[in-house]
C-alpha angles and dihedrals in degrees: 000000000000119000125181126165123237142192124221107270135147096247094168092064095049113099132224119237112269120263090248092052091050089049092053093046091047090052091054092054091042093056092044095054102025096118092051092047093050091046092053093047095045092050090047091049092050092051091048090048089053093053092044089053090051089050091051091051091048096048102038113017106040112089121231094255123130091259091046092051092049091050090049092051090051101040102037097070091038091055095047092047090045092055092049093048093047091052094047094043093050090047096052091042087059091048092049090052091049095046089052096036092133089063128069100259117173129200094257093048092048091057094042095050093050103043091096090053098060097092092042091051092047090051097047090045093052091043094052091041094055092045091050091048089049089053091049090055088056097070095303099260096088088054091057091049092050093047090056094042092052097042094111104043094111092051089050089049092055101032100037102023093233121144142189121359092351090063091047095050092043089054090049090052092052090053093045109116092009101066099121093043091052092044092052093048092050091048089048094055090045091054091045094053091041091055090047091054091046093051094048093046091047091055091043090051091054093048094045095045092107093057127089113273090236089065094051098077093050093050093043090052090054091047090049092053092049092049090048092055091054099040100043095073090047092053092049092048091050092050091046091054090054088052091047090048092050091048091052092049094048092049112182114341140169112247127169119188101219121213094238090055090054091046093053093053091043087058090054088049091052089049089052092052093046090046092053090047089050092049091047091049092049090048092050094045091045090052091048091049091051090049090050090049090052091049092048091049090051089053090049089055089053090046090056091058094043094048092047090051090052091048093049091049090051091050093053092051099041103028091237143049122269124262089234138004089252089073092066111107092226140065105281115209118244130208107287093224104041097023087221125130117267118257109273131178129180115227138189096016093301097318095106142010143202119228117186128191127186116218127200102211107009120091127265093037093213117046125181131193137187133199091292092049092245118159121231 
């Protein structure tokens, strides 16, 4: 239940600050707190790099001994959880610094003040994420609506100390009546950052033209990471200013999060979870099917050699090839999928034959051989 008191004002007619104004204001805060932002992001990146290194060691360097398996079982979930916590903690430390940008907030204080918000932020992030995914599964448009409605949940978590569904529905209420204005401003900053990336990569491409193409991807990845460190705080500041602007326009208002509202969004969240499970299941089964196809094709290749050996043995004993594979005095392999005999045809009055096998993944799909193992 969320209750906030409101005066009678025509909120619908009030206008949001223009995208350019938000951009200028975001730049002022960005310059003012840049050292703190970079410090938070660098520390976060170093911690993530540490856990990624541990993951690399676990997955690729530890041998499959009993001790190695035990260490993998212990360290693998720790590393994955560590990466997730580091990302979330760095993110909310940035938000805390931005929300309190008028105060002197240092790097250490930003992390200390937000350590008790990590679980809450994880929960509200997962909750909104599953609801958005559930909306995407229902003809996509609801997912777009939800993603805009819930754009400000993390700011509400830090600035207003609301959590869970209350934060989501409060964010939705802020956007109510201003959806298209919020959408345009979010698109604007996306285009602005996109053009910035394009311009930097274009210049980098010109400067790196003399290098080998194989080196380009590595260098571009490094440039992308550096740009991300500098642009992430700016994006968060810009979004925060939209939230702050909406909050100022709404003033004080009475809002009650009804139980049926929560239930409706919970249903979308459940749909999102079930949808992800379904996608994961299809991906796993699809991967298993492809693996089975590869295994069956490998068996067909072995069957070619075995059947040709049986046919050659028959020819040496009978001075000719059989009319059908059933005449061979051995167990002749069948297709591993259909369990039917391979296609066989006697040629040249018993002096040659044609054996055809249909593959699932190999090209061409149908391959035929004769006594000299020539392909058609």
